[in-house]
N, C-alpha and C positions, 0 to 999 in steps of 0.2 A: 047738601052737605054744608054749604055756606050759611044757609038759614038756620040750620041746627046749631052751628057754632055761635051764631049771633044770639039765639035764644038761651043757650047755656050761659053765655057771658052776661046777658041781661038778668037771668035768674040769680047768678052769683052777685051781681051788683045790688040787686034788691035784698038779698040775704045780708050783705055787709051793711046796708043802710038800716035794715030792721034791727040788726044786732047793735049797731051804734046808737040808734034811737032808744033802744031798751035801757041803755045805761044813762044816756043824757036825759031821759025823762024821769029818772029817779032823782029825788031832791038832793042837790049839792054836788052831783057828779058832773065833771066837765071833761071834755076831750082835750088832752094835752098834745096829742100828735099821733101820727101813724107812719109806718114804713113798710114797703114791700121788700121782702127779704130774698136773697139769692138761694141757689141750690147747694151751696158748699159751706164750708167752715168760713165764717165771716164775722165782721164787727161793724155795727152801725150805730149812729147817733140820732136821737130825736131832739131837735132844738125846740124847747118849749117857748112859745111866743106869748103866752098869757103872763102879763106882768101885773095884773090887777087882782091876783088871788093868792092866798096862802093855802098850802095843802098839808093835810095830816095823813092822808091815805092814798095809796095807788092800787090800781088793778090793771092787769095786762089781759087783753083779749086777742085771740088769734082766729082769723077767718081765712077761708079759701084753701089753705094747705096746712101741712103739719110743720112743726118747728121744735127743735131740741134746744132749749135755752141752757147755756152754760154759766153765764155770769151776767150780772146787771149792776151798774153803778149809777146813782142819782147824784148830780152835781147841783149844789145850791148857789144862789147869787152871792152869799156872803163868803164864798171860797171853800166852804166845807163840802164834804161828800159822804155818801152812805152806800156801802156795798149791800146788795140785796141777795139773800140766799134763795135764789129762784131757779135752782137746777131742776128743770122740769121738762117733760116731753109733752108738748101741746099737740093735740090733733086739731083738725079744722073744726071751727065752731066751739072752742073751749076757752076757759078763762082761768086766771090764777086766783089764788086766795086773795083776800084783801090784805094789803101790806101796810103796816103802820110805819110812818116816818119818825125817826128820832128827833127830838127837839120840838115836838108839837107842830105848830103851824110854820111852814117853811116856804120860801120863794124858790121855785125850781128853775134852773137855767137850762139844763139838758139832761137827757137820760141816755147812757151808753150801755150797749148790750152785745154780748158775744153768743153766737148761736151756730148751729148747723142744720141743714135741711137736706136729708139724704135722698131728695127727689122721690119721696114716698107717695106723692100725689102729683096730679097733672098740673095743678096750678101752684104758683108761688104763694107762700103764705103772706098775709098782711098782719102785722102786729100793731095794735092800737092801744095806747095808754090813756087811762082815765084817772083823774084826780079828784079828791074831795077834801 
């Protein structure tokens, strides 16, 4: 039983790595950050540590579990922000549409999102944000 859990965990870890690599190997896409979410209504923030790039587009990728996104706000280094209309139910291994940021190329400070996860899957979902 213990070995079976280990192999499931290893398989999920490989799946996350392959999903992340599929985006990072596409020209111009960079991983901005990720967060493992809880099973309840919650709010999390991804601090973007990349300070050497301006971004025009975002894409959200969910792996491991399901996630109901309610609201998302992107905060820029110049003090501005943009609310993203991303009210979407993600299942595991799904991605959002490509989202254009207003103002063309922007430095991103952080991404704040509100979600719930009704424990529809055994694993907690991992939300990863990519920018281009």
